[in-house]
C-alpha positions in Angstrom: -11.5 7.3 26.8 -9.3 5.4 24.1 -10.1 2.2 22.3 -7.5 -0.2 20.7 -8.0 -0.1 16.7 -8.7 -3.7 16.5 -11.4 -3.6 19.0 -12.9 -0.5 17.6 -12.5 -2.2 13.9 -14.8 -5.1 15.5 -17.4 -2.7 17.1 -17.9 -0.9 13.6 -17.9 -3.8 11.1 -20.8 -5.1 13.4 -22.5 -1.7 13.0 -22.2 -1.8 9.5 -19.2 0.7 8.7 -17.0 -0.1 5.8 -15.4 2.5 5.2 -13.9 6.1 7.0 -14.2 9.3 5.7 -12.4 12.7 5.7 -13.6 16.2 3.8 -11.5 19.0 3.3 -10.9 21.8 0.8 -8.7 21.8 -1.9 -5.7 23.4 -0.6 -5.5 20.8 2.6 -6.5 18.2 0.6 -3.1 18.6 -1.7 -1.1 19.0 1.1 -2.2 15.3 2.1 -1.6 14.2 -1.4 2.0 15.3 -1.5 2.8 13.5 1.8 0.6 10.6 1.4 -1.1 10.8 4.9 -4.1 12.6 6.3 -2.2 15.3 8.7 -3.8 17.4 11.5 -4.0 20.9 11.5 -1.5 21.5 14.2 0.8 19.3 11.9 0.4 21.2 9.1 0.4 24.5 11.1 3.7 23.5 12.7 5.7 22.2 9.3 4.0 25.6 7.9 2.3 23.1 5.2 -0.5 24.7 3.3 -3.8 24.7 4.5 -7.3 26.8 4.5 -9.1 27.8 8.0 -11.7 25.8 9.3 -14.7 26.9 11.3 -14.0 24.6 14.2 -10.1 25.7 14.5 -10.7 27.6 17.8 -12.4 25.0 19.2 -10.0 22.1 18.5 -7.6 24.4 19.7 -9.4 24.9 22.8 -10.2 21.4 23.6 -6.5 20.2 22.8 -7.8 18.1 19.5 -5.5 20.2 17.1 -2.8 17.6 16.6 -5.6 14.9 16.2 -7.1 13.6 12.7 -10.7 13.5 12.3 -12.7 11.1 10.5 -16.4 9.8 9.5 -18.3 6.9 9.3 -20.5 8.2 6.6 -20.3 10.3 3.7 -21.8 13.3 5.2 -22.8 15.3 2.1 -24.4 12.5 0.1 -26.4 11.5 3.3 -27.6 15.5 4.2 -27.9 16.5 0.9 -25.9 19.7 1.9 -22.5 20.5 1.2 -19.8 19.3 4.3 -18.5 22.6 5.9 -15.2 21.1 5.8 -14.6 21.2 2.5 -15.7 19.7 -1.2 -13.0 16.9 -1.3 -13.9 13.6 0.4 -11.1 11.1 1.3 -13.1 7.4 1.1 -10.6 5.0 3.3 -11.0 1.3 3.6 -11.6 0.7 7.2 -8.7 -2.2 7.2 -6.7 1.2 7.9 -7.7 0.2 11.7 -5.6 -2.6 11.4 -2.0 -1.6 10.0 -0.5 -0.9 13.2 0.6 2.5 13.0 -2.6 4.3 14.2 -2.1 4.1 17.5 -5.1 3.9 19.8 -8.1 5.5 18.8 -10.6 7.8 20.4 -15.1 7.9 19.5 -16.3 11.5 20.0 -20.1 11.9 20.9 -20.1 15.5 20.0 -18.4 17.8 17.2 -16.1 19.8 19.3 -17.8 22.7 18.4 -20.8 21.7 20.6 -18.3 20.7 23.4 -18.7 24.0 25.9 -20.8 23.3 28.8 -20.4 19.3 28.3 -18.9 17.0 30.7 -16.2 14.2 29.9 -19.0 11.7 29.2 -21.0 13.9 27.2 -17.8 14.6 24.9 -16.3 11.4 24.2 -17.3 7.8 24.6 -15.7 6.1 27.6 -15.5 2.7 27.6 -15.9 -0.5 24.9 -19.6 -1.4 26.2 -20.3 2.8 26.2 -19.5 2.2 22.4 -21.1 -1.1 21.6 -24.3 0.2 23.3 -24.3 3.8 22.1 -22.7 4.1 18.8 -25.1 5.1 15.6 -23.8 4.4 12.0 -24.4 7.7 10.3 -24.6 10.1 13.1 -22.2 12.8 12.1 -21.4 13.8 15.6 -19.8 10.3 16.5 -16.6 10.7 14.8 -13.4 8.3 14.7 -10.4 10.3 15.8 -6.9 9.0 15.7 -5.2 10.9 18.6 -1.9 9.3 19.3 -0.7 8.7 15.2 1.9 11.7 16.0 -0.3 14.1 14.2 -0.4 12.3 10.8 -2.1 8.7 9.5 -0.8 7.1 6.3 -3.4 6.2 4.0 -1.6 4.9 0.6 -2.5 1.7 1.1 -6.0 2.8 2.6 -7.3 5.2 0.2 -9.9 3.9 -2.0 -11.1 7.2 -4.2 -11.8 10.8 -3.9 -14.8 12.3 -4.2 -14.7 15.9 -5.9 -17.8 18.1 -5.5 -18.8 20.0 -8.7 -20.1 23.7 -7.7 -20.9 24.2 -11.7 -19.1 27.4 -11.6 -17.0 28.9 -14.0 -14.4 31.7 -13.9 -14.9 33.7 -16.8 -11.0 35.5 -16.0 -9.4 32.1 -16.1 -11.7 30.5 -18.7 -11.9 27.4 -16.5 -14.4 25.9 -14.5 -13.7 25.4 -10.7 -14.0 21.8 -10.8 -11.3 21.0 -13.4 -9.1 23.9 -11.7 -9.8 21.5 -8.2 -9.5 18.3 -10.1 -5.8 19.5 -11.7 -4.6 20.4 -8.8 -5.4 17.0 -7.2 -3.9 14.9 -9.6 -0.8 17.0 -9.6 -0.4 16.5 -6.0 -1.2 13.1 -6.6 1.6 12.7 -8.9 3.7 14.6 -6.4 2.6 12.1 -3.5 2.8 8.8 -5.9 -0.5 7.9 -5.5 -2.7 6.6 -7.7 -6.8 6.5 -7.0 -9.7 7.6 -9.0 -11.1 11.3 -8.6 -14.6 10.7 -8.7 -17.1 13.6 -9.6 -20.0 13.7 -6.8 -23.1 12.6 -7.9 -25.9 14.4 -5.9 -29.5 13.3 -4.8 -32.1 15.6 -6.9 -32.7 17.8 -3.9 -29.2 18.5 -2.8 -28.7 22.3 -1.9 -24.8 22.1 -2.5 -25.0 24.0 -5.9 -27.4 26.5 -4.5 -25.1 27.2 -1.5 -21.8 27.1 -3.7 -23.3 30.0 -5.8 -24.7 32.0 -2.9 -21.5 31.8 -0.8 -19.0 32.4 -3.6 -16.8 35.0 -2.4 -16.8 33.9 1.4 -16.9 30.3 1.0 -16.6 28.3 -2.1 -13.4 30.1 -3.8 -11.7 29.1 -0.1 -12.7 25.6 -0.7 -11.9 25.3 -4.2 -9.2 27.5 -5.4 -5.6 25.6 -5.6 -3.9 28.7 -3.3 -4.5 30.4 -0.6 -6.6 33.5 -1.4 
């Protein structure tokens, strides 16, 4: 069930949420920056925009959330001390975006759509304002703030605080550049094209974070797809 953005703003604020987060690959994030918007996967596909695949694509299509924009209440990488599967680029948005009047009504999930098989409507979604007030848990990863009535895109120019970019600490000898620098340059170019000027911050990981190990061990099948600024 949908909620008014202002009602959700008050509930999230009371729960301690101050920012919204969206993680993605370099390719997809660059498309967002060039347009000054977070764009649903369905809208990017329809308009032939550049984006990388995601592990939840088939579920998003199956459950009719393909044209929706997803955000999280926390930085999953930081909290879990591991990679965010959706990508190394984290957009940090101020919560005031819920007050800008262009978001449409907002939904809140109880589970990631990848876990919806066999689940009832009330197991997938929060069903009322009271349900959210009583059962929303700040930082629970499955509980995502989803913009379902924004026409497939969410204007972020006035609400994007910064970008946090993972550093996999991998050097490409054939190109004489490290992946972080390549990704950083692609994001800066896209920001320039989109008229956006916000800081890109290198992620500072907890000493127990497993991201570098994961990026190294999954270089061919995941890391390059997430960091490389072109479809490969």
